[in-house]
C-alpha positions in Angstrom: 19.5 4.7 -2.3 18.4 7.5 -4.5 14.6 5.7 -4.1 14.9 5.4 -0.6 15.7 8.7 0.0 11.6 9.3 0.3 12.1 7.5 3.8 14.4 10.3 5.4 11.4 12.3 6.2 10.1 9.4 8.4 13.9 9.2 9.9 13.4 12.4 11.0 10.4 12.0 12.3 11.2 9.2 14.8 14.7 10.8 15.1 14.3 9.8 19.0 13.7 6.3 18.1 16.7 6.0 15.9 19.3 8.3 18.1 18.5 6.1 21.2 18.5 2.8 19.0 21.9 3.7 18.4 23.4 4.6 21.5 21.4 1.2 22.9 23.3 -0.6 20.4 26.7 1.2 21.2 26.1 0.1 25.1 25.2 -3.5 24.0 28.2 -3.7 21.9 30.2 -2.6 24.6 28.9 -5.4 27.3 29.7 -8.0 24.2 33.7 -6.7 23.8 34.1 -6.5 27.6 33.6 -10.4 28.0 36.3 -11.2 25.4 39.0 -9.1 27.4 38.2 -10.8 30.7 38.7 -14.3 29.1 42.2 -13.2 28.0 42.9 -12.0 31.4 41.5 -15.0 33.2 43.5 -17.2 30.9 46.4 -15.4 31.4 46.1 -15.9 35.2 45.4 -19.3 34.6 49.3 -19.3 32.6 51.0 -17.5 34.8 49.6 -18.9 38.0 49.8 -22.3 37.4 53.3 -22.9 37.6 53.3 -21.0 40.9 50.8 -23.2 42.4 52.5 -26.8 41.5 55.8 -24.2 43.2 54.0 -24.4 46.8 52.9 -28.3 46.4 52.0 -30.0 49.9 52.1 -26.4 51.7 49.5 -24.9 53.3 50.0 -21.7 51.6 49.2 -23.6 48.2 45.7 -24.5 49.5 45.4 -20.4 50.4 46.8 -19.9 47.1 43.9 -22.1 45.3 41.6 -20.1 47.1 42.4 -17.0 46.1 42.7 -18.1 42.4 39.5 -19.7 42.4 37.7 -16.8 43.9 39.5 -14.6 41.2 38.3 -17.3 38.1 35.2 -17.6 39.6 34.8 -13.6 40.0 36.0 -13.5 36.0 33.3 -15.6 35.3 30.5 -13.7 37.3 31.5 -10.6 35.4 30.9 -12.1 32.0 27.9 -13.4 33.1 26.8 -10.3 34.5 27.8 -8.6 31.0 26.0 -10.8 28.9 22.6 -10.4 30.5 23.7 -6.8 30.7 24.0 -7.1 26.6 20.8 -9.1 26.6 18.9 -6.5 28.3 20.2 -3.6 25.7 19.7 -5.5 22.8 15.6 -6.0 24.0 16.0 -2.0 24.0 17.6 -1.9 20.6 14.9 -3.8 19.0 12.3 -1.6 21.1 13.1 1.4 19.5 14.7 0.2 16.1 12.1 -1.8 15.4 9.3 -0.3 16.9 10.3 2.8 14.3 10.1 0.4 11.4 6.4 -0.1 12.3 5.5 3.2 13.0 7.3 4.1 9.5 5.5 1.4 7.9 2.0 2.5 9.4 2.9 5.8 8.1 4.2 5.0 4.2 1.0 3.1 4.2 -1.6 5.6 5.1 0.5 8.1 2.4 -0.1 5.9 -0.3 -3.6 4.8 0.6 -4.4 8.9 0.7 -2.2 9.4 -2.1 -4.4 6.7 -4.1 -7.7 8.6 -3.0 -6.5 12.2 -4.8 -5.7 10.4 -8.1 -8.2 10.6 -10.6 -10.5 8.1 -12.6 -8.1 8.0 -15.4 -5.0 6.2 -13.6 -7.5 3.6 -12.3 -8.1 2.9 -15.7 -4.5 2.3 -16.4 -3.4 0.4 -13.2 -5.2 -3.2 -12.3 -6.2 -3.6 -8.5 -3.6 -6.1 -8.1 -0.8 -3.9 -8.8 -2.2 -1.1 -6.7 -2.8 -3.8 -3.7 0.7 -5.0 -4.1 2.0 -2.0 -3.7 0.7 -0.8 -0.8 1.1 -4.5 1.1 4.0 -6.7 -0.4 6.2 -3.3 -1.1 5.7 -1.5 2.1 7.0 -4.8 3.8 10.1 -4.7 1.9 10.7 -1.4 3.0 9.8 -2.0 6.3 12.6 -4.6 6.6 15.1 -1.5 5.3 13.7 0.9 7.9 14.0 -1.8 10.9 16.4 -4.7 10.5 18.3 -3.4 8.0 19.0 -0.3 9.5 19.7 -2.3 13.4 22.1 -4.6 11.8 23.6 -1.8 9.7 23.9 0.3 12.7 25.4 -3.0 15.0 27.8 -3.5 12.1 29.4 -0.2 12.3 29.6 0.0 16.3 30.7 -3.1 16.3 33.3 -3.0 13.8 34.5 0.1 15.1 35.0 -0.3 18.7 36.3 -4.2 18.1 38.6 -3.4 15.1 40.3 -0.3 17.1 40.8 -2.2 20.1 42.4 -5.0 18.5 44.9 -2.5 16.3 45.9 -1.1 20.0 46.8 -4.3 21.0 48.6 -5.5 17.8 48.4 -3.9 14.3 49.8 -7.0 12.4 47.4 -9.3 13.5 44.4 -7.2 13.5 45.6 -6.5 9.6 45.6 -9.9 8.9 42.6 -10.8 10.7 40.8 -8.2 8.1 42.9 -9.1 5.1 39.3 -11.3 3.5 37.1 -8.5 3.8 38.1 -6.2 0.2 37.3 -9.5 -1.0 34.0 -9.7 0.6 33.3 -5.7 -0.4 33.7 -6.7 -4.1 31.8 -9.6 -3.7 28.6 -7.7 -2.2 29.1 -4.9 -4.9 28.9 -7.8 -7.7 25.8 -9.5 -6.2 23.9 -6.3 -5.3 23.0 -5.9 -9.3 22.2 -9.2 -9.6 19.8 -9.0 -6.5 18.4 -6.1 -7.6 17.3 -7.2 -11.2 16.2 -10.5 -9.8 13.9 -8.2 -7.0 12.3 -6.4 -9.5 11.2 -8.9 -11.5 9.9 -10.6 -8.6 8.2 -8.0 -7.4 6.5 -7.5 -10.8 5.6 -11.3 -10.8 3.8 -10.7 -7.7 1.8 -7.7 -8.7 0.7 -9.8 -11.4 -0.2 -13.0 -9.4 -2.1 -10.6 -7.0 -4.0 -9.4 -9.7 -4.9 -12.4 -10.9 -6.2 -14.1 -8.0 -8.0 -10.7 -7.1 -10.0 -11.0 -10.8 -10.4 -14.5 -10.1 -12.6 -14.0 -6.7 -14.1 -10.8 -7.8 -15.3 -12.9 -11.0 -15.9 -16.3 -9.5 -19.8 -16.1 -10.5 -18.6 -16.1 -14.0 -16.2 -18.7 -13.6 -18.4 -21.0 -12.2 -21.1 -20.2 -14.7 -19.3 -21.0 -17.7 -17.3 -24.0 -16.1 -13.4 -22.4 -16.3 -12.2 -23.7 -12.8 -10.0 -25.9 -14.2 -8.5 -23.4 -16.5 -8.2 -20.5 -13.9 -6.4 -22.8 -12.0 -4.1 -24.1 -14.8 -3.6 -20.2 -15.2 -2.9 -19.4 -11.6 -0.1 -22.5 -11.6 1.7 -20.9 -14.4 1.5 -17.7 -12.8 2.9 -19.4 -9.5 5.5 -21.4 -11.4 6.5 -17.7 -12.7 7.0 -16.4 -9.4 8.8 -19.9 -7.8 11.4 -19.8 -10.6 11.9 -16.1 -9.6 12.2 -16.9 -6.0 14.6 -19.5 -6.5 16.8 -17.6 -8.9 17.1 -14.7 -6.1 17.5 -17.3 -3.3 20.4 -19.7 -5.5 22.7 -15.9 -5.4 21.6 -15.7 -1.1 22.4 -19.0 -1.1 25.7 -18.8 -2.9 26.3 -16.1 -0.7 26.5 -16.7 2.7 28.4 -19.4 2.5 30.9 -17.4 0.9 30.9 -15.2 3.9 31.5 -18.2 6.2 34.8 -19.1 4.3 36.0 -15.8 4.3 35.4 -16.2 8.1 37.2 -18.9 8.9 40.2 -17.9 6.8 40.4 -15.1 9.8 40.2 -17.8 12.4 43.2 -19.7 10.7 45.3 -16.4 10.6 44.5 -15.5 13.9 45.9 -18.6 15.1 49.1 -18.7 12.8 50.6 -14.8 13.1 49.1 -15.0 16.1 51.4 -18.0 17.3 54.3 -16.1 15.9 53.8 -13.2 17.7 53.4 -15.3 20.8 57.2 -17.2 19.8 58.5 -13.5 19.3 56.7 -12.6 23.2 54.4 -9.6 21.7 51.3 -11.5 22.9 50.0 -13.9 25.0 47.9 -16.9 24.5 44.9 -14.8 26.5 45.4 -12.5 23.5 44.8 -15.2 21.0 42.0 -16.2 22.4 40.4 -12.6 22.4 41.2 -12.2 18.7 39.5 -15.6 18.0 36.4 -14.4 20.3 36.4 -11.1 17.9 36.5 -12.8 15.1 33.3 -14.4 16.5 31.7 -11.4 17.6 32.3 -10.1 14.0 30.9 -13.3 12.2 27.2 -12.8 13.0 27.6 -9.0 11.5 29.5 -9.3 8.5 27.0 -12.7 7.6 24.3 -10.2 8.2 25.9 -7.5 6.2 25.0 -9.9 3.1 21.3 -10.1 4.5 21.2 -6.5 5.0 22.2 -5.8 1.0 20.1 -8.1 -0.1 16.8 -6.6 2.1 18.2 -3.2 1.2 18.2 -4.0 -2.6 14.6 -5.3 -2.4 13.5 -2.3 -0.2 14.9 -0.4 -3.0 13.1 -2.2 -5.8 10.2 -1.7 -3.8 10.2 2.2 -3.0 11.1 2.4 -7.0 7.7 0.9 -7.2 5.8 2.8 -4.5 7.6 6.5 -5.8 6.4 5.8 -9.2 2.6 6.0 -8.2 3.8 8.8 -5.6 5.0 10.8 -8.3 1.9 10.6 -10.0 -0.1 13.6 -9.6 -3.6 14.3 -10.0 -4.4 17.0 -13.0 -8.3 17.3 -11.1 -7.0 20.7 -9.3 -9.4 23.3 -7.8 -7.8 26.8 -9.3 -9.9 29.1 -6.7 -10.7 26.8 -4.0 -14.1 28.3 -3.9 -16.4 26.7 -1.0 -19.8 27.7 -1.5 -23.7 26.8 -1.3 -24.4 25.7 -4.8 -28.1 26.3 -6.5 -27.6 24.1 -8.9 -27.6 25.8 -12.3 -25.6 24.0 -15.1 -24.3 25.1 -18.2 -22.0 22.9 -20.5 -20.7 25.4 -22.8 -19.1 24.0 -26.2 -17.4 21.4 -24.3 -15.7 18.0 -25.9 -13.9 15.4 -24.0 -11.0 12.9 -25.4 -10.7 10.0 -23.1 -6.9 10.3 -22.4 -6.1 6.2 -22.3 -8.2 5.8 -25.6 -8.3 8.2 -27.7 -11.9 7.7 -28.2 -14.0 11.4 -28.6 -17.1 10.7 -26.3 -18.8 14.5 -26.3 -18.4 16.5 -29.1 -19.1 20.6 -29.2 -22.0 19.8 -26.2 -23.6 22.9 -25.4 -26.4 22.4 -22.8 -27.9 24.9 -20.0 -29.7 23.7 -17.0 -31.6 26.0 -14.4 -31.4 25.8 -10.7 -34.3 23.3 -9.9 -35.1 21.8 -13.4 -34.9 18.4 -14.5 -33.2 17.3 -18.0 -33.3 13.8 -19.1 -30.3 12.4 -21.1 -31.4 9.9 -23.7 -28.9 7.8 -26.3 -27.9 4.3 -27.3 -25.3 2.6 -26.1 -21.7 4.3 -26.4 -23.5 8.0 -27.4 -21.8 9.9 -24.6 -24.5 9.6 -21.5 -21.8 8.3 -18.8 -19.2 10.7 -20.0 -21.5 13.8 -19.2 -22.1 12.4 -15.8 -18.0 11.9 -15.2 -17.4 15.3 -16.1 -20.5 17.1 -14.3 -18.3 15.1 -11.0 -15.3 16.5 -12.2 -13.9 12.6 -12.4 -12.7 14.3 -15.5 -12.0 17.7 -16.9 -13.4 18.8 -20.8 -10.5 18.4 -23.6 -12.3 21.7 -24.8 -14.6 24.2 -23.4 -15.9 24.5 -19.8 -18.4 23.6 -17.7 -20.3 26.1 -14.9 -22.4 25.4 -11.9 -24.4 28.8 -10.7 -22.2 30.9 -13.4 -19.0 29.7 -11.7 -16.6 27.1 -13.6 -16.2 24.1 -12.4 -12.9 24.2 -12.2 -12.7 26.7 -9.5 -15.2 24.9 -7.1 -13.8 23.1 -4.2 -13.4 19.2 -5.2 -14.9 18.1 -1.7 -17.4 20.8 -1.2 -18.9 20.7 -4.9 -19.1 16.8 -4.6 -20.6 16.6 -1.4 -23.4 18.6 -2.5 -24.0 16.2 -5.7 -25.9 12.8 -5.5 -24.5 10.4 -8.1 -25.9 7.0 -8.6 -23.8 5.5 -11.3 -24.5 3.5 -14.0 -22.1 0.2 -12.7 -23.6 0.0 -9.1 -20.9 -0.3 -6.7 -21.7 -1.7 -2.9 -19.3 -2.0 0.5 -19.4 -5.2 2.4 -20.8 -3.8 5.2 -24.8 -3.5 6.0 -27.4 -1.9 4.5 -27.9 1.0 6.7 -24.4 1.8 6.3 -24.4 1.8 2.6 -27.0 4.0 2.6 -25.3 6.8 5.0 -22.0 5.9 3.1 -22.0 9.4 1.7 -23.0 11.7 5.4 -21.6 11.0 8.0 -23.9 11.1 11.3 -27.0 10.5 9.1 -30.0 9.9 11.4 -31.8 6.3 10.9 -34.8 8.4 10.1 -33.2 9.7 7.0 -31.7 6.4 6.1 -35.0 4.6 6.5 -36.9 7.5 4.2 -34.2 7.1 1.4 -35.3 3.4 1.2 -38.7 4.2 0.7 -38.2 7.1 -1.6 -36.5 4.6 -3.8 -38.8 1.3 -3.1 -36.5 -0.6 -1.4 -38.1 -0.5 2.2 -40.2 -3.5 1.7 -37.4 -5.7 0.8 -35.6 -4.8 3.5 -37.6 -5.2 6.2 -38.8 -8.9 4.8 -34.6 -9.4 5.1 -34.0 -11.5 8.9 -31.6 -8.8 9.7 -33.5 -5.8 8.5 -31.0 -2.8 8.2 -28.5 -4.4 9.4 -28.2 -7.1 6.9 -24.8 -7.4 5.7 -24.6 -7.3 1.5 -21.4 -9.2 1.0 -18.8 -8.2 -1.6 -20.1 -5.6 -4.3 -23.4 -6.5 -2.6 -23.3 -10.2 -4.0 -26.4 -10.9 -1.7 -28.7 -8.6 -3.4 -30.3 -8.9 -7.0 -29.7 -6.5 -9.7 -32.5 -4.6 -9.2 -31.9 -4.4 -5.3 -28.4 -3.2 -5.2 -29.0 0.0 -7.9 -32.1 0.8 -5.6 -30.1 0.6 -2.6 -27.5 3.3 -5.0 -30.3 5.3 -5.1 -31.0 5.5 -1.8 -27.3 6.3 -1.0 -27.6 9.1 -3.4 -30.7 10.8 -2.2 -30.0 10.4 1.5 -27.6 13.2 1.8 -29.9 15.5 0.2 -27.9 16.6 -2.6 -28.5 20.1 -4.7 -28.0 18.6 -8.0 -29.1 14.4 -8.3 -27.2 12.7 -11.3 -29.1 9.3 -12.4 -27.2 7.1 -14.7 -29.1 4.6 -15.9 -29.7 3.8 -12.7 -33.3 1.9 -13.5 -31.9 -0.5 -16.0 -32.0 -3.5 -13.7 -35.9 -2.9 -12.7 -39.0 -4.0 -14.4 -41.7 -1.1 -15.2 -43.8 -1.0 -12.4 -40.8 -0.8 -9.7 -39.4 2.1 -12.4 -43.1 3.9 -12.2 -42.9 3.8 -8.1 -38.9 4.8 -8.2 -40.0 8.0 -10.4 -43.3 9.0 -8.9 -40.9 8.7 -5.3 -38.5 10.8 -7.2 -40.9 13.2 -8.6 -41.1 14.9 -4.9 -37.4 14.2 -3.8 -36.4 16.2 -7.4 -38.8 19.2 -6.5 -36.1 22.7 -6.1 -33.3 20.4 -7.0 -31.5 20.3 -10.2 -31.9 16.6 -12.0 -30.0 15.2 -14.6 -31.5 11.8 -15.7 -29.6 9.7 -18.1 -31.2 6.9 -19.2 -31.5 5.1 -22.9 -35.4 4.4 -21.9 -37.7 6.9 -23.1 -40.2 6.1 -19.8 -37.3 7.4 -18.0 -37.7 11.0 -19.1 -41.0 11.5 -18.6 -40.4 13.4 -15.4 -37.9 15.9 -16.9 -38.6 19.5 -18.3 -36.8 19.0 -21.5 -35.0 16.0 -23.2 -31.5 16.1 -24.9 -31.1 12.8 -27.5 -27.4 12.2 -28.0 -25.6 10.2 -31.0 -22.3 9.7 -31.3 -21.5 12.1 -28.6 -23.2 15.1 -30.6 -26.8 16.4 -29.2 -29.0 15.7 -32.3 -32.5 16.4 -30.6 -33.8 18.8 -27.9 -37.0 19.7 -26.3 -39.5 19.0 -24.3 -41.3 15.3 -24.3 -44.7 16.6 -26.6 -41.8 18.7 -28.9 -39.6 16.2 -29.8 -42.3 13.6 -30.6 -44.0 16.5 -32.8 -40.5 16.5 -34.9 -40.9 13.0 -35.4 -37.4 12.2 -35.4 -34.9 10.4 -33.8 -36.7 10.5 -30.0 -40.2 9.7 -31.8 -38.4 6.4 -33.1 -37.1 5.5 -30.1 -40.1 6.0 -28.1 -42.3 3.9 -30.6 -39.9 1.6 -30.1 -40.3 1.0 -26.6 -43.6 1.3 -26.2 -44.3 -1.1 -28.7 -41.7 -3.8 -26.5 -43.6 -3.2 -23.1 -47.0 -3.5 -25.2 -45.6 -6.8 -26.4 
């Protein structure tokens, strides 16, 4: 129950649902107990008056006596029916409070998890796969809802019914009550034993479900690769293996439940036998009536479902606990990307890297080593280098997806750690190397970074990214759905749409992380010409492995293995006849060929 204590704040939030649900449960159980007493009175009435009825056989008194007797029985029947109807009404109210409460808690818990996910740093997502994240916010939350809904409802019902029924049974005959409840300690011990088995198997089952979800998500996301390499059968075989593991774990858990419930039924049946045997002795001793025996049998029947539900409730609670442990594992993970002073201000765009080094925490790779760079507001810097030289790491550090291991980064003379994250990133336009588009329209993807962006700006951003002509050729224009991850667009179109999304928000700092790698030279020249106007009066960082992308830069930095090996203007670097000159000549010869 320690893990489930996280849900107490929600139970407090929806306390009136819980209080009213408990009250309705008590009332519904009262209306469930009264009919058993009415049955006792009716049976005792039949027994006590039957001999008197036959005593007046053949007389007019017998007819009148029969009318009174029949009316009394009818009255008892009507009262029992009325009690059943009232019990049904209050059972409906119980579900409308406790089950509705569980749906509210499920809604709030999913929102809490999703909101927390978005606060976690990029390093967290490098360590955990998407399928596991999805399983915890869907399957695990569903298991938890079974605890705060049906499990609590049946638990309250069990407690109130036991208190009401057992207290009344003791008042009628303590000896018979003792024998009726005698199997319950055995039941408690069996539940204690089974709980540990259920807990372990539930955890294994949830872990396997996450594995299946991850595999399916990756298969569908990479369906192009799967089909291109004709791996459908192999993927199906892997899925069958994963599903078999899940099935076997599910059957193992089901086996425990299947053996548990019949055991409970046997114990309840034993209670009925004891009622008849001990109750018969009490009747012969004159301490009970046959109506009492019938009443006790009805009480045992009333306790049958709650006792059976106890096993189910215990199982659901254990599953919920296992799921909540998994949920808490992520909820207790805190981001290390926090603002020290929460500074909110309009930035001008002056950037300075002061002896910055960075080591990726999950791999230990030192991507940047003693990196120093100063860019004035409004200037454009190009960072060139081969694959793995640390170019994209610079972009990640500048957008504060990571914090430097050593040194510091300043914007307008203020350390990056002091800025409010939302304020800083809202003034930065970032075009990542790995383009990601949402399953929405082109217009919505362009306007993604800005709320309430006018259509005229969306249109202009598409023109500046040299995408407008392609868009108007689509049958639905800007309303064209791009599909999952932009699958309906070509690689170049996706990159240009990503550029349009970045420049549409009119950022103070524009970061282009190798965003022109999928376009041809002519399209690149068109985009760069448009960007020349856009980059005026704003700080721009162009990251690329192509020298042609650096021609708009005020100065150029060449990286190799995380270190700056050359920097200067295009002319200065050519005159030095170093790495930049070598890279320039190779790419120039390639274009000529």
